[in-house]
C-alpha positions in Angstrom: 26.9 91.6 127.3 25.6 93.0 124.1 25.9 90.7 120.9 26.3 93.0 117.9 25.3 90.0 115.4 21.7 90.5 116.3 19.2 93.4 115.7 16.5 94.6 118.2 14.2 92.0 117.3 16.8 89.1 117.7 17.3 88.6 113.9 20.9 87.8 112.8 22.6 90.4 110.6 26.0 91.3 109.5 27.5 94.1 111.6 28.0 97.2 109.7 31.7 98.2 110.2 31.7 101.0 107.7 32.0 103.7 110.4 34.9 102.3 112.2 38.6 103.2 111.8 40.9 101.1 109.7 43.8 99.6 111.9 46.4 97.1 111.5 45.0 93.8 112.9 46.7 90.4 113.6 45.4 87.2 115.1 47.1 83.9 115.8 45.5 80.7 116.6 46.7 77.2 117.7 45.6 73.7 117.6 46.8 70.1 117.6 46.2 66.7 116.2 47.1 63.6 118.0 47.8 60.4 116.3 49.5 57.0 116.6 53.3 56.8 116.9 53.3 54.9 113.6 51.3 57.5 111.8 53.5 60.4 113.2 56.7 58.6 112.0 55.2 58.3 108.5 54.3 62.0 108.3 57.7 62.9 109.6 59.5 60.4 107.1 57.2 61.6 104.3 56.0 58.0 103.7 52.3 58.8 103.8 50.9 57.7 100.5 48.9 60.8 99.8 52.2 62.8 99.9 53.7 65.6 101.8 51.2 66.0 104.6 52.4 69.1 106.1 53.1 70.9 102.8 49.6 70.1 101.8 48.0 71.0 105.1 49.9 74.3 105.0 48.4 75.5 101.7 44.9 74.1 102.8 45.1 76.2 106.0 45.9 79.3 104.0 43.2 78.6 101.5 40.6 77.9 104.3 41.5 81.1 106.1 41.1 83.1 102.9 37.7 81.6 102.3 36.4 82.2 106.1 33.6 84.6 105.1 32.2 81.8 102.8 32.2 79.1 105.6 31.1 81.3 108.6 27.9 83.1 108.4 28.0 86.8 109.0 31.9 87.0 108.7 33.0 90.1 106.7 35.3 89.4 103.6 38.6 90.6 104.4 41.6 91.8 102.3 44.2 89.8 104.2 47.7 91.0 103.9 49.5 88.0 105.5 48.8 84.5 106.1 51.1 81.7 107.7 50.5 78.3 108.8 53.3 76.5 110.7 53.7 73.2 112.4 55.5 71.8 115.2 55.9 68.1 116.0 55.8 67.0 119.6 57.0 63.4 119.6 56.5 62.9 123.3 52.7 63.3 123.0 52.3 62.0 119.4 51.0 65.6 118.4 51.3 68.0 115.5 50.4 71.5 116.6 49.5 73.9 113.9 49.8 77.8 114.3 48.0 80.2 111.8 48.5 84.0 111.9 46.4 86.2 109.8 46.9 90.0 109.1 45.0 92.7 107.7 44.5 96.4 107.8 40.8 96.9 108.0 37.9 97.6 110.0 37.3 94.3 111.7 39.6 91.6 113.2 41.1 88.5 111.8 40.5 85.9 114.7 38.0 83.8 112.8 40.5 83.7 109.6 43.4 82.5 112.1 40.9 79.9 113.7 39.6 78.7 110.3 43.3 78.2 108.9 44.2 76.0 112.0 41.0 74.0 111.6 41.3 73.4 107.8 44.9 72.6 108.3 44.2 70.0 111.1 41.3 68.6 108.9 43.8 68.1 105.9 46.1 66.4 108.2 43.5 64.1 109.4 42.2 63.5 105.6 45.6 62.6 104.5 46.5 60.2 107.2 43.3 58.5 107.9 44.1 55.5 106.1 46.8 54.9 108.7 45.2 56.1 111.9 41.3 56.9 112.0 41.4 57.4 115.7 43.4 60.8 115.4 41.9 63.4 117.6 41.9 67.2 117.0 41.8 69.4 120.1 43.6 72.3 122.0 42.0 74.9 119.2 42.1 78.3 120.6 42.9 81.9 119.9 46.3 82.7 121.1 46.5 86.5 120.4 44.8 89.3 118.5 45.9 92.9 118.2 44.3 96.0 116.6 41.0 97.6 116.7 38.9 99.2 119.5 39.5 96.2 122.0 43.2 96.3 121.4 45.7 93.6 122.4 44.4 90.2 123.7 46.7 87.4 125.0 45.0 84.1 125.8 46.3 82.8 129.1 45.1 79.3 128.5 47.3 76.7 129.8 47.0 73.5 128.0 48.0 70.1 130.0 49.5 67.5 127.8 
């Protein structure tokens, strides 16, 4: 496999995407945070002392995705046209699942933005809830889908076990 982030001498470099066609690109990533039943109950009830956990985590995930090029070396700065962060609570597993979708029309994909959005959202949940439950665990973070560009459509067939 040819890794495009290295030159012939093995030095890291930012890939030149200037000659690539602009296409509509979208990516969706998922991840979860697992917590104690008491902590999950407090998140649902809105009784965590720091405030609206999921509301703040949504905004943090969007902000984090917008700053991906500042956080991940060699990522391109993208003109994002859509960013969403949504949550599903799974009471049976004491889990909050985050889903981030990023979209642009450009010369490179938005997979890293979607993945960064999920991670920042989950980290924000941890930060806001750590006074209640320091043993929370973030996992099952993956790229679910991406479209656009030369490689086209990708669907991750990962099957998570709960």
